[in-house]
Steps between C-alpha positions, in 0.01 A plus 500: 500500500216276618302807610517644138356172335141503366253362741426200295860402492518529873202276546634234278843480679329504841254231402792278365698521822189445711440171307861393544479553865173304525642207302821472682319360805425135437177357639448150623286277283342160559403255224132485419498123414734216461510139372699198620680368188670192662544361850137486590324669799459360844108464540508709831662799325444737216729693274297806563624499856836591364392837370181606694702645792297293753799386687695828541537686823417826328304540174599717200264633244610350163600782244496774766726430797871597443715186459803607702301654771292190562804264494680732734243437770612135495150332447507135584302214382317266742606123516149402481486266200141621409643832371771325286522283190647150489556276212393138508668285759800304382617756242834679487428719205205712399418778259240778538406802279373829642295749299536867592184586318671725246842579372710677758853627539627279793855500645490299826323219666405487872490131601390360831657162474296242690670383821446135504512399119652813340648524154858368485586622156307757296503599132273778380369564155284773368245549203256740362279243323533186727642307193855630447699519833831667536766440788472757784731374779664157551629286769368713794521336829238663738552505871428175693267653757472342854173375632354843596328791344732597213607807318522571117813482290525748209633362173628761247475448122784716404268759340138533415321264257166520312311199630142390573582138591776370729592137524655341797702179442571361841729207580690353795203493706451503795780685651677319784398707796254376614369330182191354675298462173634310197415760231547873386315782661458875475376738770437818299643676181470858401679731246659832476345694205575834351164497317332395186746394228363766260631778714865586441747422772599794735858519337356536153263775618790695659674474163181629326468784746863606455478488132181706501664749739787529263283559194311779680821649620629504141193664364513770776871560410421540128227726578714716726759526217240636265415802727 
């Protein structure tokens, strides 16, 4: 039946399914900026070090590199503290908020949990305006990495959310092994994104495509009955 459809309808259907295929591959995205809301910052470090990819064993291109392909290569983070962020000494809790630059559909977090003063307990919240925040995931216990170059852990959100800002509420810092600095710390963060929030999710586009195909088929069937 597809061969008998008008060329315009064929083009529409093909374009829809090409778009679905493109969006189904999530890319890895870094924040563009961030602020420390509480807990302070050790003067020898900077929050930007937790999203500028400077400490990673292999570098990805934000918004381009495929999330799953990159993480499958097992990229590690250097234990060099100059490529990491630390809260002020003597703190066991801290809060930071990352800005993705625009509203995106995100569904996972890649977290390189710093090996000497990592996050003991993590709660994530998200927002589109940096004012009203909604819970994302709670009571996450990131891996307590040993004193060596360390891998990422992937934290799923249970589905995609529309977010521009992601807030990290950290507590129970530092983790016990080895816990050499009394504070919270982050090696690197990055997110899995299916694209801008204004673009329908792949599942929605599939339904649209199937619905359009059905309408075209109905029109074709009606046209055939008249002849």
